C-alpha positions in Angstrom: 110.7 35.4 -70.0 110.9 38.8 -68.9 109.0 42.2 -68.3 110.6 45.4 -69.5 109.5 49.1 -69.0 108.5 50.7 -72.3 109.2 54.6 -72.8 105.6 55.2 -72.2 105.9 53.6 -68.8 104.2 50.6 -69.8 105.1 47.2 -68.6 105.7 44.9 -71.9 106.1 41.2 -71.4 107.7 38.7 -73.6 106.3 35.1 -72.9 108.4 31.9 -73.4 105.6 30.8 -76.0 106.4 33.9 -78.3 110.1 33.8 -77.7 110.4 30.0 -78.7 107.4 29.4 -81.0 107.5 32.6 -83.0 110.7 34.7 -82.4 113.3 31.6 -82.7 111.2 29.7 -85.0 110.6 32.4 -87.7 113.9 34.0 -87.0 116.6 31.1 -86.0 119.6 33.5 -85.5 118.0 34.4 -82.1 118.5 30.9 -80.8 122.3 31.0 -81.5 123.1 33.3 -78.6 121.4 33.6 -75.2 122.5 37.3 -75.3 119.8 38.0 -77.9 117.3 37.9 -75.3 118.6 40.4 -73.5 119.2 42.8 -76.5 115.3 42.4 -77.0 114.6 43.7 -73.5 117.2 46.5 -74.1 115.4 47.6 -77.4 112.2 47.9 -75.4 113.8 49.9 -72.4 116.3 51.9 -74.4 115.3 52.1 -77.9 117.0 54.5 -80.6 113.6 55.1 -82.4 110.2 54.2 -81.5 108.1 53.9 -84.8 104.1 53.4 -85.4 103.3 50.1 -87.0 100.6 49.8 -89.8 98.0 49.0 -87.2 98.6 49.6 -83.3 101.7 48.1 -82.7 104.9 49.7 -82.2 108.5 48.9 -83.3 111.3 49.8 -81.2 114.8 49.8 -83.1 118.2 49.8 -81.2 121.6 49.2 -83.1 123.0 45.9 -81.9 126.8 45.6 -82.5 126.4 41.9 -81.8 123.9 41.1 -84.6 124.4 38.1 -86.9 127.1 38.6 -89.6 127.3 42.4 -89.2 126.0 45.2 -86.8 122.4 46.3 -87.6 119.3 47.3 -86.0 117.2 44.9 -83.8 113.6 45.7 -84.3 111.1 44.6 -81.5 107.6 44.8 -82.4 104.8 45.0 -79.4 101.6 46.5 -78.6 100.6 48.6 -75.8 97.1 48.0 -74.0 95.9 50.2 -71.1 98.9 50.0 -68.5 100.9 47.0 -70.0 101.6 45.4 -73.4 103.2 42.2 -75.0 106.0 41.6 -77.7 104.6 40.4 -80.9 108.0 39.6 -82.7 111.6 40.5 -83.3 114.0 40.8 -85.9 117.1 42.2 -87.2 117.1 44.6 -89.9 119.9 46.5 -91.9 117.6 48.5 -94.2 115.7 50.5 -91.5 115.1 53.6 -93.9 111.8 52.5 -94.7 110.6 52.0 -91.1 111.9 55.5 -90.3 109.3 57.0 -92.9 106.5 56.0 -90.9 105.6 58.1 -88.0 108.7 58.3 -85.4 106.8 58.7 -82.2 110.1 58.6 -80.2 113.8 59.4 -81.0 116.8 59.1 -78.6 118.2 62.5 -78.0 
């Protein structure tokens, strides 16, 4: 589907299989607008926050004005391995405060 450059300079890929069989299946709102795919890429490349996950994954948070039903944060979960990485899942979240209580590894100035 795409490859995006993370803030740490790693190439993060989103495969068509993960997009269709994981993200769109578990979160059908992503299939409603084609623009959401580009929003996922923007979240990786130009996030507002990057937060550590529970294991080795990272969570990129980006404010999304076009989110379903009301503006909210888009969260893209991905993992970096060596010089590359891959998207695990993505979802919209309005209650993002809990995520920011984790370790914030990068913040937009």
